[in-house]
C-alpha positions as CSV (number, residue, x, y, z in Angstrom):
1,M,-23.1,-44.1,-60.3
2,A,-25.0,-43.7,-57.1
3,V,-23.8,-44.9,-53.7
4,D,-24.7,-48.6,-53.3
5,P,-27.8,-49.0,-51.1
6,Q,-26.0,-51.3,-48.7
7,V,-23.2,-48.7,-48.4
8,A,-25.8,-45.9,-47.8
9,F,-27.3,-48.1,-45.0
10,V,-23.8,-48.4,-43.4
11,L,-23.1,-44.7,-43.7
12,D,-26.4,-44.0,-42.0
13,L,-25.6,-46.4,-39.2
14,V,-22.3,-44.6,-38.6
15,V,-24.1,-41.3,-38.4
16,K,-26.8,-42.6,-36.0
17,S,-24.2,-44.3,-33.8
18,G,-22.6,-41.0,-32.9
19,R,-19.2,-42.6,-33.4
20,P,-16.5,-39.9,-33.2
21,A,-14.3,-39.2,-36.2
22,Y,-10.8,-40.6,-35.9
23,H,-9.2,-37.1,-36.3
24,T,-11.0,-36.0,-33.1
25,L,-9.3,-38.8,-31.0
26,S,-5.9,-39.6,-29.8
27,P,-4.1,-42.5,-31.6
28,K,-4.7,-44.8,-28.6
29,E,-8.4,-43.9,-28.6
30,A,-8.7,-44.4,-32.4
31,R,-7.0,-47.8,-32.2
32,Q,-9.5,-48.9,-29.6
33,L,-12.5,-47.6,-31.6
34,F,-11.3,-49.4,-34.7
35,R,-11.0,-52.7,-32.8
36,E,-14.4,-52.3,-31.2
37,T,-16.3,-51.4,-34.3
38,R,-14.7,-53.7,-36.8
39,P,-16.7,-56.9,-35.9
40,A,-20.0,-55.2,-36.6
41,S,-19.4,-55.4,-40.4
42,T,-17.0,-58.4,-40.6
43,P,-18.4,-61.7,-41.9
44,E,-17.9,-65.0,-40.2
45,P,-14.4,-66.3,-41.0
46,P,-14.1,-69.4,-43.2
47,A,-12.6,-72.5,-41.8
48,I,-8.9,-72.9,-42.7
49,G,-6.0,-75.0,-41.5
50,T,-3.0,-73.7,-39.4
51,V,-2.9,-70.3,-37.9
52,K,0.4,-69.5,-36.2
53,D,1.8,-66.3,-34.6
54,L,5.5,-65.7,-35.4
55,G,8.2,-63.0,-35.2
56,A,10.5,-61.6,-37.9
57,D,13.4,-59.8,-36.2
58,G,11.0,-58.4,-33.6
59,I,8.1,-57.8,-36.1
60,P,5.0,-59.8,-35.2
61,L,3.6,-62.0,-38.0
62,R,0.6,-64.3,-38.4
63,L,0.9,-67.2,-40.7
64,Y,-2.3,-68.8,-42.3
65,R,-2.5,-72.0,-44.2
66,P,-5.5,-73.6,-45.9
67,A,-7.2,-76.7,-44.6
68,G,-6.2,-80.1,-45.7
69,V,-2.6,-79.2,-46.7
70,P,0.3,-81.0,-44.9
71,D,2.6,-78.7,-43.1
72,A,5.5,-80.0,-45.2
73,T,3.9,-78.8,-48.4
74,R,5.4,-75.5,-49.6
75,L,2.7,-73.1,-50.7
76,P,2.7,-69.9,-52.7
77,A,2.2,-67.0,-50.3
78,L,0.8,-63.5,-49.9
79,V,2.6,-61.1,-47.6
80,Y,-0.1,-58.8,-46.3
81,F,0.1,-55.4,-44.8
82,H,-3.1,-54.1,-42.9
83,G,-4.6,-50.7,-43.4
84,G,-5.3,-48.0,-40.9
85,G,-3.3,-45.0,-42.0
86,W,-0.1,-46.3,-40.4
87,V,-1.7,-45.4,-37.1
88,I,-4.4,-47.9,-36.3
89,G,-5.1,-51.6,-37.2
90,D,-3.3,-54.8,-36.3
91,L,-3.2,-58.5,-36.9
92,D,-6.6,-59.0,-35.3
93,T,-8.5,-56.3,-37.2
94,H,-7.6,-57.9,-40.5
95,D,-7.7,-61.5,-39.4
96,T,-10.9,-62.5,-41.1
97,L,-9.8,-61.0,-44.5
98,C,-6.5,-62.9,-44.3
99,R,-8.5,-66.1,-43.6
100,Q,-10.8,-65.4,-46.5
101,L,-7.9,-64.9,-48.9
102,T,-6.2,-68.1,-47.5
103,A,-9.3,-70.2,-48.1
104,G,-10.3,-68.5,-51.4
105,A,-6.9,-68.6,-53.1
106,G,-5.6,-71.9,-51.5
107,I,-2.4,-70.2,-50.5
108,S,-0.5,-69.2,-47.4
109,V,-1.1,-65.6,-46.1
110,I,1.4,-64.0,-43.8
111,S,0.1,-60.8,-42.1
112,V,2.6,-58.3,-40.9
113,D,2.1,-56.2,-37.7
114,Y,4.5,-53.4,-38.6
115,R,5.2,-50.5,-36.2
116,L,2.7,-47.8,-36.0
117,A,2.9,-44.0,-35.9
118,P,3.1,-41.6,-34.1
119,E,5.3,-43.7,-31.8
120,H,7.2,-44.8,-34.8
121,K,7.4,-42.2,-37.5
122,F,8.1,-42.7,-41.2
123,P,10.0,-44.7,-42.5
124,A,9.4,-47.2,-39.7
125,S,6.4,-48.9,-41.2
126,A,8.0,-49.1,-44.6
127,D,11.2,-50.5,-43.1
128,D,9.3,-53.1,-41.2
129,A,7.3,-54.1,-44.4
130,W,10.6,-54.6,-46.3
131,T,12.4,-56.4,-43.4
132,A,9.4,-58.8,-42.9
133,T,9.3,-59.6,-46.6
134,R,13.0,-60.4,-46.8
135,W,12.7,-62.5,-43.6
136,I,9.9,-64.5,-45.0
137,V,11.9,-65.3,-48.1
138,A,15.0,-66.2,-46.0
139,H,12.9,-68.5,-43.8
140,A,10.6,-69.8,-46.5
141,A,11.4,-73.5,-46.0
142,E,10.5,-73.5,-42.3
143,L,7.4,-71.5,-43.0
144,G,6.2,-73.9,-45.6
145,V,6.3,-71.2,-48.3
146,D,7.5,-71.4,-51.9
147,A,9.5,-68.2,-52.2
148,S,9.4,-68.4,-56.0
149,R,5.7,-67.8,-55.9
150,L,5.3,-64.8,-53.7
151,A,2.9,-61.8,-53.7
152,V,2.6,-58.7,-51.6
153,G,-0.6,-56.8,-50.8
154,G,-2.5,-54.5,-48.5
155,D,-5.3,-52.1,-48.1
156,S,-5.1,-48.3,-47.9
157,A,-1.9,-47.6,-45.9
158,G,-1.1,-51.3,-46.3
159,G,-1.5,-50.9,-50.1
160,N,1.0,-48.1,-49.8
161,L,3.5,-50.4,-48.1
162,A,2.9,-53.2,-50.6
163,A,3.7,-50.8,-53.5
164,V,6.8,-49.6,-51.7
165,V,8.0,-53.2,-51.1
166,A,7.4,-54.0,-54.8
167,L,9.6,-51.1,-55.8
168,Q,12.3,-52.1,-53.3
169,A,12.2,-55.7,-54.6
170,R,12.7,-54.4,-58.2
171,D,15.6,-52.1,-57.1
172,T,17.5,-54.7,-55.1
173,G,17.0,-57.6,-57.6
174,G,14.6,-59.6,-55.6
175,P,12.6,-61.2,-54.3
176,K,10.8,-61.7,-57.6
177,L,7.1,-61.0,-56.9
178,A,4.3,-62.5,-59.0
179,L,1.8,-59.8,-58.0
180,Q,1.2,-56.7,-55.9
181,V,-2.3,-56.4,-54.6
182,L,-3.1,-52.7,-54.0
183,L,-6.5,-52.2,-52.4
184,Y,-7.6,-48.5,-52.4
185,P,-3.9,-47.6,-51.8
186,V,-2.4,-44.4,-50.5
187,T,0.1,-43.5,-53.3
188,D,0.8,-39.8,-52.7
189,V,0.8,-38.3,-49.1
190,G,1.9,-34.9,-50.4
191,A,-1.0,-34.1,-52.7
192,E,-4.8,-33.8,-52.5
193,T,-6.6,-34.9,-55.7
194,Q,-10.0,-34.0,-57.1
195,S,-11.5,-37.0,-55.3
196,Y,-10.1,-35.6,-52.0
197,R,-12.1,-32.4,-52.7
198,D,-15.3,-34.0,-54.1
199,L,-15.5,-36.7,-51.4
200,A,-14.1,-34.8,-48.5
201,D,-16.7,-35.8,-46.0
202,G,-19.6,-38.2,-45.6
203,Y,-18.1,-41.3,-47.2
204,M,-16.4,-43.2,-44.4
205,L,-12.8,-41.9,-44.9
206,T,-12.6,-38.1,-44.8
207,R,-10.1,-35.6,-46.0
208,E,-9.6,-34.5,-42.3
209,G,-9.1,-38.1,-41.3
210,M,-6.4,-38.6,-44.0
211,R,-4.7,-35.4,-42.9
212,W,-4.7,-36.7,-39.3
213,F,-3.2,-40.0,-40.4
214,I,-0.5,-38.4,-42.5
215,A,0.4,-35.8,-39.9
216,H,1.0,-38.6,-37.4
217,Y,3.0,-40.7,-39.9
218,L,5.4,-38.2,-41.4
219,G,8.3,-36.9,-39.3
220,K,8.5,-33.7,-41.3
221,P,6.5,-32.3,-44.4
222,Q,9.4,-33.0,-46.7
223,D,9.0,-36.8,-46.1
224,A,6.0,-36.6,-48.4
225,E,8.5,-36.3,-51.3
226,D,10.2,-39.6,-50.5
227,W,8.9,-42.4,-52.7
228,R,8.8,-44.7,-49.7
229,A,6.0,-42.5,-48.4
230,S,4.6,-41.5,-51.8
231,P,5.3,-44.4,-54.2
232,I,3.8,-42.5,-57.1
233,R,6.9,-40.2,-56.8
234,A,9.3,-43.0,-57.7
235,T,11.5,-42.1,-60.7
236,S,10.6,-45.3,-62.6
237,F,8.1,-48.1,-62.5
238,T,9.6,-50.2,-65.2
239,G,10.1,-53.8,-64.1
240,V,8.0,-53.8,-61.0
241,A,5.6,-56.7,-60.3
242,P,2.3,-57.0,-62.1
243,A,-0.5,-55.4,-60.1
244,L,-4.1,-55.7,-59.1
245,V,-5.3,-52.2,-58.2
246,V,-8.8,-52.0,-56.6
247,T,-10.4,-48.6,-56.1
248,A,-13.8,-47.4,-54.9
249,G,-16.0,-44.8,-56.6
250,Y,-16.8,-42.8,-53.4
251,D,-13.3,-42.9,-51.9
252,P,-11.1,-39.7,-51.4
253,L,-8.2,-41.9,-52.4
254,R,-9.8,-43.0,-55.7
255,D,-7.9,-40.7,-58.0
256,E,-4.4,-41.5,-56.6
257,G,-5.2,-45.2,-56.9
258,D,-6.3,-44.6,-60.5
259,A,-3.2,-42.5,-61.2
260,Y,-0.9,-45.2,-59.8
261,A,-2.5,-47.9,-62.0
262,Q,-1.9,-45.5,-65.0
263,K,1.7,-45.0,-64.1
264,L,2.4,-48.7,-63.9
265,R,0.6,-49.4,-67.2
266,A,2.5,-46.6,-68.9
267,A,5.8,-48.3,-67.7
268,G,4.8,-51.5,-69.4
269,V,3.6,-53.3,-66.2
270,S,0.7,-55.7,-66.4
271,V,-2.2,-54.1,-64.5
272,D,-5.7,-55.2,-63.7
273,H,-7.5,-52.1,-62.4
274,V,-11.0,-52.6,-61.0
275,T,-13.2,-49.8,-59.7
276,F,-16.2,-50.7,-57.6
277,G,-18.3,-47.6,-58.5
278,G,-20.8,-47.5,-55.6
279,M,-18.4,-48.4,-52.9
280,V,-16.5,-46.4,-50.2
281,H,-13.0,-46.7,-48.7
282,G,-12.6,-49.8,-46.6
283,F,-15.6,-51.7,-48.1
284,I,-13.8,-55.0,-48.8
285,P,-13.7,-56.5,-45.2
286,M,-17.4,-55.4,-44.6
287,G,-19.0,-58.4,-46.2
288,K,-21.4,-58.9,-43.3
289,L,-23.2,-55.7,-44.3
290,I,-21.9,-55.0,-47.9
291,E,-22.2,-57.9,-50.2
292,T,-19.9,-56.3,-52.8
293,G,-17.1,-56.7,-50.2
294,N,-17.4,-60.4,-50.6
295,R,-17.4,-60.1,-54.4
296,A,-14.2,-58.1,-54.1
297,V,-12.6,-60.7,-51.8
298,T,-13.5,-63.4,-54.4
299,L,-11.9,-61.3,-57.2
300,I,-8.7,-60.8,-55.1
301,A,-8.5,-64.5,-54.2
302,D,-9.0,-65.5,-57.9
303,S,-6.3,-63.1,-59.0
304,L,-3.9,-64.5,-56.4
305,R,-4.7,-68.1,-57.4
306,Y,-4.0,-67.2,-61.0
307,A,-0.8,-65.2,-60.5
308,L,0.7,-67.8,-58.1
309,R,-0.4,-70.9,-60.0
């Protein structure tokens, strides 16, 4: 399948803008660039109800609730971990996507602002993701959340964290998760697949960019062997939460996302695996310029609504 025409237009815009590649910048500069460029492709956020900033043992959270729902009503919830290679991204860069999922699925979404590398090396991000999830469950009543109907999810590095949380929930006997939403996830930081080689440059995320993110995240090369960094290296996948895995045809991470879906399915886990063939990494929040991003958001919201019914 060819690159989608709208994606090709965006890729051309990036080239013409002269925007520097992340791996040529400092983490501070890369964070600023991500914040500054994000709005250009982000659609208008839908109207929702309550939006509230919170804290979970020092970890910032943002709680979203749909419109027209009394605060006392306990809603199913998605705990969401933003993407950005564990180095960039925050509550604001993924605010519109969280609002879209809140409105589309009719659920509460709780976005987690975990610590970033290189100031906080592995496993800080994974630790924060797990700590925040457990805190949300412990405080479900005051958050207006039904902890018996809970999902975790994230994009890219956030998908990595969601997969890790799902494994930890299985290993510790809870919380019981209804769904893990893995959007073009990083599943193995210690290997470079065929899609890494075939799509090394020119398709938004680059091989050098991923190497830069991983180098900032890991404290030492051996950390790549830890399943909390590379969830595909877990010894077993039996009994983990059902999964929605979304991959993109022109994404260096495509093959490891595909492989993770296959690992889950082989272990008897219920998996919906959807590949958007003409898309690139990071397309889902780009609905202002890439209509398929909005189609993907609808798919994700419908999957959440069904799993958390």
